[in-house]
C-alpha positions in Angstrom: 99.6 100.6 80.5 96.4 101.4 82.4 96.3 104.5 84.5 93.5 105.9 86.6 93.9 109.4 88.0 91.4 110.8 90.5 90.9 114.4 91.3 88.5 116.8 92.9 88.8 116.0 96.5 89.2 118.5 99.2 87.8 120.0 102.4 84.1 120.8 102.5 81.6 121.7 105.2 78.8 119.4 106.1 76.0 119.8 103.7 78.3 120.8 100.9 79.1 119.3 97.6 82.1 118.0 95.6 82.6 116.4 92.3 85.3 113.8 91.9 86.7 112.8 88.5 88.5 109.7 87.4 90.4 110.0 84.1 91.6 106.9 82.4 94.3 106.0 79.9 95.1 102.6 78.5 91.6 101.4 78.9 88.2 102.4 77.6 85.6 103.4 80.2 82.8 103.0 77.7 83.1 99.2 77.6 83.8 98.5 81.3 82.0 98.8 84.6 83.6 101.5 86.8 83.6 101.6 90.5 84.1 104.2 93.1 85.3 103.0 96.5 86.3 104.8 99.7 88.3 104.0 102.7 88.1 105.8 106.0 90.8 105.7 108.6 90.7 102.4 110.4 87.9 101.0 108.2 87.8 98.6 105.3 87.5 99.9 101.8 83.9 99.9 100.7 82.1 100.2 97.4 80.3 103.5 97.1 79.0 103.5 93.5 79.2 101.6 90.3 78.2 102.3 86.7 77.9 99.3 84.4 78.9 99.0 80.8 75.3 99.6 79.9 75.0 102.6 82.2 73.2 101.0 85.0 74.1 102.7 88.3 74.1 101.2 91.8 74.9 102.8 95.1 75.7 101.9 98.7 72.7 102.5 101.0 74.7 105.1 102.9 75.0 107.4 99.8 71.8 106.8 97.9 70.0 110.0 97.0 73.2 112.0 97.7 75.8 110.7 95.3 75.6 110.3 91.5 78.0 108.4 89.3 78.2 109.3 85.6 80.4 108.7 82.7 81.7 110.8 79.8 82.9 108.4 77.2 84.3 111.1 74.9 86.6 112.2 77.7 87.1 108.7 79.1 86.3 110.0 82.5 83.9 108.9 85.3 82.5 111.4 87.8 81.1 111.1 91.3 78.9 114.0 92.2 78.6 114.1 96.0 76.0 116.3 97.7 74.7 116.8 101.2 78.0 115.6 102.4 78.3 114.3 106.0 81.4 114.0 108.3 81.1 110.2 107.9 81.8 110.6 104.1 85.3 111.6 105.0 87.6 109.1 103.3 90.1 108.5 100.5 88.0 107.9 97.4 89.4 105.5 94.7 88.4 104.8 91.2 88.5 101.1 90.1 88.0 99.1 87.0 88.3 95.3 86.6 89.3 94.2 83.1 92.3 92.1 82.3 93.5 93.2 85.7 92.2 95.0 88.8 93.2 98.6 88.4 93.1 101.4 91.0 93.9 105.0 91.0 96.0 106.7 93.7 92.9 108.1 95.5 91.7 111.5 96.4 91.1 112.7 99.9 87.6 114.0 100.9 87.3 115.6 104.2 83.9 116.8 105.5 84.3 119.0 108.5 83.2 122.3 109.9 
């Protein structure tokens, strides 16, 4: 059974940083592409960052230069380092992997506010 568990969200002031983690069981992050999505209230879920099986990273234009996705294969964990956070980054952040199925974590809330 595949499980994805996100953590690391919280309340942060504008300009601050957070690091989100997504720990997996039942699936290997080292041989799959992993995605981070986010969904703000009243908006559609959007792709924020992706790391491919080979380690290639891609980002939404809105987070380029501020967010970094990385993978620790030994820990079977993917991270999203978020810096220079803005109020518009406020959302629930989800980890996602598509393999034999389309798997999602429960999400972690990020709130950027003064």
